[in-house]
N, C-alpha and C positions, 0 to 999 in steps of 0.2 A: 234680570238680567242686565250685568254693567259691558258695555262694549270695552274692550281693552285693546285701544289702538294700536297697539306695538306690534302686534300680530296680524292684524288684516294688511295692512301694507306692505309688510315682509312676505307676504306670501304673494303678491300681485307680481303676474307674469315681466312686468319691469325690470327688475330684478332676478342674476344671474341665481339657479337654482341655490347651490353651493353658499352664495352670500346669504340668501334667504335663510338656512341651516345656521348659519356662523352668529344669524342676527339673532335667531329664535334660540339657541342654544344659553344664554343667559337672562336669567328671571330673576335680576338683582332687585329689591326692596328698596325705593327712594328716600324710606324713610327712614331708614337701618343705616348708620356710618360704615365703610369701609373700614377693616380692621387697619389701621397703621403699619402694623409689625408687619402682616402680609404685604402691603403695598410696596414695602423695601426689602424683603426679605421672608421671613419666615414667623409664624404666630407658633410659638410654642404653648401657650395658656389654653388648656383645653375649655374651661370656661370661660373662655374671653365672649366677652358681649356682642363685640361687632360684628359684621358680615364678612366673609371670608369667600372664599373662590369655590368651595367644596358647598358652600351653603345655596348658590344660585345657578350652579352649571347643570345643565340639563343634559340625558343621554337620547339619545333616540327615539328612545322606547316613550321619554315622556313629553319630547318634543310632539312625534306622531301623536300619544291622548288629547294633547293641548290643539292640534289643529284639528282632526278628529271634532272636538269637542264644538268646536265651532260650524261644525255643516248640519243643517237641521236633522232630525229623524226623518228616514226615508227618501233622503235626494240619494242616497250610494245603496248600491245592492246587497251589500254585504252589513249594511246597517242592523242584523238580526240579535247581536250579540252585544254582551259591554265594551264601553270604548277600550278597556284594558285588554279586553280579548281583540278584540279587533286589529287593536296595533302590532300585537303579540303575533298575529296570522300574519299579515302584509309584512311586516319586518322578517319573520321567517322564507319569505321567496322572494323578496325586491329590498334593494336598498332606499336609503331614505331619499334619495334624489331621485330613483326611481318611483315610489310612491307619491312625490310632490307633485312630480310631473304628470303621473296618471290623474289626480285629484285637481290640478288646474286641468285638466282637459274636460275631465268628469262636470266640474261645477262653472265650466266658464261661462254660459249661462245665466246664472245666479246672480242676484243684487242683494250680497250677504248685508247691506247696509239696510235695504227696508226689511228683509228677514228680522235682523235684529230687532229693527224700533219694532217692528210688529209683533214681537215675540216679548218688549217690554210693556207695550200697548195690552197685550190679553193678561198679563200677569195682575 
């Protein structure tokens, strides 16, 4: 298990929820260059090897799936289904903002760094 530090700190209560969501919305690959043409306009090359906004912009479902993937199984009452099913059901009844606030409240007692390290040591 590899810790992706870009996400843990972005879910911290020190950030406003909307700010956290916007920080999570982008999952660009630092090893792939951004498309020069898209940076200054539009890239019309369908076979362009560079990274485009469409390649790294996550929707609400993808953001929530990523967040749920960091919460150890059994911590939340609804963790009986796949992460995709959990995310879909949660988004049917609440906004992403509300879900993140609820998750912050439900998991505020957990030490995720310790859990992640313990998970790495058990592999």
